C-alpha positions in Angstrom: 3.5 -17.6 -49.4 -0.3 -17.9 -49.7 -2.7 -14.7 -49.3 -4.2 -16.5 -46.1 -0.8 -16.8 -44.8 0.3 -13.1 -45.7 -2.7 -12.0 -43.9 -2.2 -14.3 -40.9 1.1 -13.0 -40.3 0.5 -9.5 -40.9 -2.1 -9.9 -38.2 0.0 -11.4 -35.5 2.6 -8.8 -36.5 0.0 -6.2 -36.2 -0.9 -7.6 -32.8 2.6 -7.7 -31.5 2.8 -4.2 -32.3 -0.1 -3.1 -30.5 0.7 -5.1 -27.5 3.8 -3.6 -27.6 2.6 -0.1 -27.7 0.2 -0.8 -25.0 3.1 -1.9 -22.8 5.2 1.6 -23.4 1.9 3.6 -22.8 1.3 1.8 -19.5 5.0 2.2 -18.3 4.8 5.8 -19.2 1.5 6.4 -17.4 3.1 4.4 -14.5 6.0 7.0 -14.5 3.5 9.8 -14.7 1.3 8.8 -11.8 4.5 7.7 -9.5 5.8 11.3 -10.5 2.6 13.4 -9.5 2.1 11.3 -6.3 6.2 11.8 -5.4 5.7 15.5 -6.1 2.7 15.9 -3.6 4.7 14.2 -0.9 7.9 16.3 -1.6 6.0 19.4 -1.5 4.6 18.5 2.1 5.9 16.0 4.4 2.9 16.0 6.1 0.4 15.9 3.1 -0.8 12.4 3.1 -2.4 12.9 6.6 -4.9 15.3 5.5 -5.1 16.7 8.9 -7.1 19.9 8.0 -9.2 18.4 5.4 -10.8 15.3 7.1 -13.9 16.7 8.0 -16.8 14.5 6.6 -18.9 17.1 4.7 -22.1 16.8 2.9 -23.0 12.9 2.1 -19.7 12.0 3.7 -21.2 12.5 7.2 -24.5 10.6 7.2 -23.3 8.3 9.6 -20.7 7.3 12.3 -19.6 3.9 10.1 -16.3 2.5 11.8 -12.9 3.4 10.4 -13.9 5.3 7.4 -11.4 6.0 4.5 -10.4 10.2 4.1 -12.5 11.6 1.4 -10.2 14.2 0.2 -7.5 11.3 0.1 -9.4 9.2 -2.2 -10.7 12.0 -4.1 -6.8 12.9 -4.9 -5.7 9.5 -5.7 -8.7 8.9 -8.1 -7.8 12.2 -9.9 -4.3 11.7 -10.1 -4.9 8.3 -12.0 -8.0 9.2 -13.9 -6.0 12.2 -15.2 -3.2 10.1 -16.1 -5.0 7.5 -17.6 -7.2 9.7 -19.5 -10.3 7.1 -20.3 -10.9 5.7 -16.9 -15.1 5.9 -16.7 -15.9 3.0 -14.0 -14.7 2.6 -10.3 -15.0 -0.6 -8.3 -14.7 -1.0 -4.3 -15.0 -4.6 -3.4 -15.1 -3.3 0.5 -17.5 -0.3 0.0 -18.1 0.4 3.6 -20.2 3.4 4.0 -19.3 4.6 0.6 -16.6 7.2 0.8 -15.2 6.1 -2.5 -18.9 6.0 -4.0 -19.2 9.6 -3.3 -16.0 10.8 -4.4 -16.5 8.9 -7.8 -19.8 10.5 -8.1 -18.3 13.7 -7.6 -15.9 12.9 -10.9 -18.8 11.8 -12.5 -17.8 8.1 -12.7 -19.6 4.8 -12.8 -19.1 2.8 -9.8 -19.7 -0.2 -8.3 -19.2 -1.7 -5.0 -20.1 -4.5 -2.5 -20.0 -5.3 1.1 -20.8 -8.3 3.6 -22.5 -6.0 5.8 -26.1 -5.0 5.1 -25.8 -1.9 6.9 -22.9 -0.5 5.0 -24.7 -1.5 2.0 -27.8 0.6 3.3 -25.6 3.6 3.9 -24.0 3.5 0.3 -27.3 3.0 -1.5 -28.7 5.8 0.3 -25.7 8.0 -1.0 -26.2 7.0 -4.4 -29.8 8.4 -5.0 -31.8 9.4 -6.9 -31.7 12.5 -5.1 -35.7 13.1 -4.9 -35.2 15.9 -2.6 -38.7 17.4 -2.7 -40.3 14.0 -1.8 -37.6 13.3 0.9 -38.3 16.7 2.7 -41.9 15.9 2.8 -41.7 12.6 3.7 -39.2 13.3 6.8 -41.7 16.0 7.9 -44.6 13.6 7.7 -42.6 10.6 9.4 -41.5 12.6 12.3 -45.3 13.8 12.8 -46.5 10.4 12.7 -43.8 9.0 15.0 -44.6 12.0 17.4 -48.5 11.5 17.4 -48.2 7.6 17.7 -49.5 6.4 21.1 -48.9 2.7 20.5 -46.7 0.9 22.9 -46.2 -2.2 20.7 -42.5 -3.1 20.3 -41.6 -3.8 16.6 -38.9 -6.5 16.9 -37.9 -8.9 19.3 -34.6 -10.4 19.8 -32.2 -11.8 22.4 -31.0 -9.0 24.8 -33.5 -6.7 23.6 -34.2 -5.5 27.4 -30.5 -5.2 28.1 -29.8 -3.1 25.0 -32.7 -0.8 24.9 -34.8 1.1 27.8 -38.5 -0.2 27.4 -39.4 3.7 26.8 -36.5 3.6 23.8 -37.9 0.4 22.4 -41.4 1.7 22.4 -40.0 4.9 20.7 -38.0 3.5 18.0 -41.3 1.1 17.2 -42.8 4.3 16.6 -40.3 5.8 14.4 -40.5 2.6 12.5 -44.0 2.3 12.1 -43.8 5.8 10.4 -41.1 4.9 8.0 -43.4 1.8 6.9 -45.7 4.4 5.6 -43.2 5.8 2.8 -43.9 4.4 -0.6 -40.6 5.8 -2.2 -37.9 3.0 -1.6 -35.0 5.3 -1.7 -36.8 7.9 0.8 -37.1 5.0 3.1 -33.8 4.0 3.0 -32.6 7.7 3.9 -35.2 7.2 6.6 -33.6 3.8 7.8 -30.0 5.3 7.8 -31.2 8.1 10.0 -32.9 5.6 12.2 -29.6 3.6 12.1 -27.7 6.4 13.5 -30.7 7.1 16.1 -30.2 3.5 17.5 -26.8 3.7 18.0 -27.2 6.8 20.0 -30.2 5.7 22.0 -29.1 2.2 23.1 -27.6 1.4 26.2 -24.4 0.2 24.5 -21.4 2.6 24.9 -20.6 5.0 22.0 -17.1 5.1 23.0 -16.4 1.3 21.1 -17.5 -0.2 18.1 -17.9 -3.5 20.3 -21.3 -3.7 22.1 -20.5 -3.0 25.7 -23.1 -2.1 28.1 -22.9 1.1 30.0 -22.5 1.3 33.5 -25.2 0.9 36.1 -24.7 4.6 37.2 -24.7 5.8 33.6 -27.9 3.9 32.9 -29.5 5.2 36.0 -28.9 9.0 35.1 -29.7 8.5 31.3 -32.7 10.1 29.9 -33.1 9.2 26.2 -35.9 10.9 23.9 -35.5 8.6 20.7 -38.2 10.5 18.4 -36.3 13.8 19.4 -33.2 12.3 18.7 -34.2 10.9 15.0 -35.7 14.4 14.5 -32.3 15.9 14.8 -30.5 13.1 12.9 -33.0 13.2 10.1 -32.7 16.8 9.5 -28.9 16.6 9.3 -29.1 13.6 7.0 -31.6 15.6 4.8 -29.4 18.7 4.7 -26.2 16.7 3.9 -28.2 15.0 1.1 -29.3 18.4 0.1 -25.9 19.7 -0.1 -24.4 16.5 -2.0 -27.1 17.0 -4.8 -26.4 20.8 -5.2 -22.5 19.8 -5.6 -23.4 17.0 -8.1 -25.8 19.5 -9.9 -23.4 21.9 -10.5 -21.0 19.7 -11.9 -23.4 18.5 -14.5 -23.5 14.8 -12.9 -27.2 14.8 -11.9 -30.3 14.6 -14.7 -33.1 17.2 -13.9 -35.1 14.8 -12.0 -32.1 14.1 -9.2 -30.9 10.7 -10.5 -27.0 10.2 -11.0 -26.0 10.2 -14.9 -23.5 7.6 -14.3 -24.2 3.8 -13.5 -24.0 2.9 -9.9 -24.3 -0.8 -8.5 -24.3 -1.7 -4.6 -24.4 -5.1 -4.0 -24.3 -7.3 -0.9 -22.0 -9.8 -1.4 -18.7 -11.7 -0.4 -15.4 -10.4 -1.8 -14.0 -14.0 -1.8 -16.7 -15.2 -4.3 -17.6 -12.2 -6.7 -17.2 -8.5 -7.1 -20.0 -6.3 -9.0 -20.0 -6.1 -12.5 -18.3 -3.2 -14.5 -21.9 -2.1 -15.6 -21.5 0.5 -18.6 -17.8 -0.5 -19.0 -17.4 -3.8 -21.1 -13.8 -3.8 -21.0 -13.8 -4.1 -17.1 -13.3 -1.4 -14.5 -10.4 0.9 -15.2 -10.1 1.6 -11.2 -10.2 -0.3 -8.1 -9.6 2.0 -5.0 -10.3 0.2 -1.7 -9.4 -0.6 2.1 -10.1 -4.1 3.4 -10.4 -4.7 6.8 -6.9 -4.7 8.8 -7.7 -8.2 10.0 -10.5 -10.6 11.1 -13.4 -8.2 12.5 -13.6 -10.0 15.8 -10.3 -8.8 16.9 -9.9 -5.5 14.8 -12.7 -3.2 13.9 -16.0 -5.2 14.5 -18.3 -3.8 11.8 -20.6 -6.6 12.5 -21.2 -5.9 16.3 -21.4 -2.2 15.7 -24.3 -2.9 12.9 -26.2 -5.6 15.1 -28.6 -3.2 16.9 -29.3 -0.8 14.2 -30.3 -3.9 11.6 -32.6 -5.2 14.2 -34.8 -2.2 13.7 -34.3 -1.8 9.8 -36.7 -3.7 7.6 -34.1 -6.0 6.0 -35.8 -6.5 2.5 -35.3 -2.7 1.9 -31.8 -2.8 1.9 -31.0 -5.7 -0.6 -33.0 -8.5 -1.9 -30.6 -11.1 -0.5 -30.6 -9.4 3.1 -32.3 -11.9 5.4 -32.3 -12.6 9.1 -29.6 -14.8 9.1 -27.3 -12.0 9.1 -28.7 -11.3 12.7 -28.4 -14.9 14.3 -25.8 -13.6 16.8 -23.7 -10.5 17.4 -20.8 -12.1 15.6 -22.5 -13.5 12.4 -21.5 -10.5 10.2 -18.1 -10.4 11.5 -17.8 -14.0 11.0 -18.5 -13.9 7.3 -16.0 -11.2 6.8 -12.3 -11.8 5.9 -10.7 -14.1 8.5 -13.9 -14.9 10.2 -13.6 -18.6 10.0 -10.4 -19.7 11.5 -11.2 -23.8 11.1 -8.1 -25.2 9.6 -6.8 -21.8 8.4 -3.1 -23.0 9.2 -3.4 -25.9 7.1 -5.2 -23.9 4.2 -2.3 -21.3 3.8 0.5 -24.0 3.6 0.9 -23.6 0.0 0.6 -19.8 0.2 3.4 -19.6 2.4 5.7 -20.8 -0.2 4.7 -17.9 -2.3 4.3 -15.5 0.3 7.6 -14.9 2.4 6.4 -12.2 4.6 3.4 -14.2 5.5 5.6 -17.4 5.9 8.2 -15.3 8.4 5.1 -13.8 10.3 3.4 -17.2 11.2 6.9 -18.5 12.2 7.1 -15.5 14.8 3.6 -16.0 15.8 4.2 -19.9 16.4 5.7 -19.2 19.8 2.9 -17.6 20.8 -0.8 -19.1 21.6 -2.5 -21.0 18.6 -5.3 -18.4 18.3 -2.7 -15.7 17.2 -1.2 -17.5 14.4 -4.6 -19.0 13.3 -6.4 -15.3 13.3 -3.4 -14.0 10.8 -3.6 -17.1 8.6 -7.3 -17.1 8.5 -7.4 -13.1 7.4 -4.7 -13.5 4.7 -6.2 -16.9 3.4 -9.4 -14.8 2.8 -7.7 -11.6 1.5 -5.8 -13.8 -1.3 -9.0 -15.5 -2.2 -10.7 -11.9 -2.6 -8.0 -10.8 -5.0 -8.8 -13.2 -8.0 -12.4 -11.8 -8.1 -11.2 -8.4 -8.0 -8.4 -8.7 -10.7 -11.0 -10.7 -12.9 -13.3 -7.4 -12.9 -10.5 -5.1 -13.5 -9.7 -4.3 -17.4 -5.8 -4.9 -18.7 -3.6 -2.2 -17.4 -6.3 -0.8 -15.0 -5.1 0.5 -11.7 -5.5 -0.5 -8.1 -5.3 1.6 -4.8 -5.2 -0.3 -1.5 -5.0 1.5 1.9 -4.0 -0.8 4.6 -3.0 -1.1 7.9 -0.3 -3.1 9.6 -2.0 -4.3 12.8 -0.2 -5.8 15.9 -1.2 -9.7 17.2 0.5 -11.0 20.1 2.8 -7.7 20.1 4.0 -8.5 16.7 3.3 -6.3 13.8 2.0 -8.1 10.8 3.0 -6.6 7.6 -0.1 -6.3 5.5 1.5 -3.9 3.3 4.3 -6.3 2.1 1.9 -9.5 2.2 -0.5 -7.7 -0.3 2.3 -6.8 -2.3 3.7 -10.5 -2.6 0.0 -11.8 -3.4 -0.6 -9.1 -6.0 2.8 -9.7 -7.4 2.3 -13.3 -7.7 -0.7 -12.5 -9.9 1.2 -10.3 -12.3 0.3 -7.1 -10.7 3.1 -4.2 -10.9 3.8 -1.9 -8.2 3.6 1.6 -9.2 3.8 3.5 -5.9 3.9 3.1 -2.4 3.1 6.0 0.0 3.1 5.7 4.0 0.9 7.9 5.9 0.1 9.1 9.5 -3.4 8.6 10.8 -4.2 11.8 12.5 -7.9 11.4 12.8 -9.2 8.0 11.5 -12.5 7.4 13.4 -11.3 4.4 15.6 -13.1 3.6 19.1 -11.0 4.7 21.7 -11.5 1.5 23.6 -10.6 -0.7 21.0 -6.7 -1.7 21.3 -6.3 -1.2 17.8 -6.5 2.3 18.1 -3.5 2.5 20.4 -1.2 0.2 18.3 -1.9 1.4 14.6 -0.9 5.0 14.0 0.1 4.6 10.2 -1.5 3.3 6.9 0.3 2.2 3.6 -1.1 3.2 0.1 -0.4 0.9 -2.4 -0.8 1.6 -6.0 -0.7 -1.3 -8.5 -1.2 -1.9 -12.3 -3.0 -5.0 -13.5 -0.8 -6.2 -16.3 -2.2 -8.2 -19.3 
């Protein structure tokens, strides 16, 4: 055998040995993670409800965004995986929402990449990411409140169909004064903080009911009796936001995760994007992200949690270019536009699109057969969502390194009175791509923020936490 052939054979043998060693180590880590999660469940049957630990403290309470994840649950899950694996430095969330995973990743000192189709979610998450220029922020908050209070202008700074329906004239004037004041701030991060406070102010001062995430006008009697002082509301909300960010920065600083100027030491990327097309780059981790942790929508947003409807009114008052360079007015062409861009938002040809998928996903096929006896919109709704969820998996897996871990929290909603087994469907979709199911946890939902007037709240009382590993 020539020296070249000997060297080649040795290289191949070494590569196979490395692969075998990697597989053995991955299986050992799988067992360690599964054992640790099982021990938590065995020690307390009620452990995963986090009934006493679900309060949204510090940065987690910046907004009342719909259906937010439970912070301590994400912290436990991330901590268990990170400790078992040992070399995770980057986390990804392709459905970042208001940034619960982001905040918990920062507290662990990890780099983070996230994205969302909703500009309001991107705004809130970018606010939480810093840099925490707190002295500048406190001065800005005081100045902006003073400017808004002293403003005597009556020009309304936005116009859209239904503005008179959703806002009393005096409220529209006050919100315009706040908007003009915010625009005088030159620091982009400070403006984002101010816009986040204004978004919550809009929610509280509009004529839409706060008991639902959908846009529902208040009753005539309620509107007649209602007195709203938007500048005062903004002042209260802003003071709370500044205090929460101050406390969050103190937590990060004590852990050594903030540089002296207030910037987070890790790398953070928050993008406005469609999970079916792309996911954020791994940033400082060239091998790919070590952990994906997320909770996708539980179905099409129109009939489950309408994130877009919730965000429509606040976004009318925010300068969209301050959120992301790809944000534009097309997101606001109607109250349904953002939701139509999300998973399951387009139902056209959905049943035809999933014909092949049904062959590889028995749970989806069985579900669609059961729904076939109902009006066609029921099955098309489920088909569209599962089609889009399936499309999002390839991009997510591409950003994850070999033997990286995924934690998916999903809920099984009901359609036409029939439960859609999203947990089983996702398990099959990922299994078809070679992912290994490491652990599955059933949890009761004691306090997840769901609208009291949204039918999903009365039918969904549990979630499933699914932990997978991406095989090479």
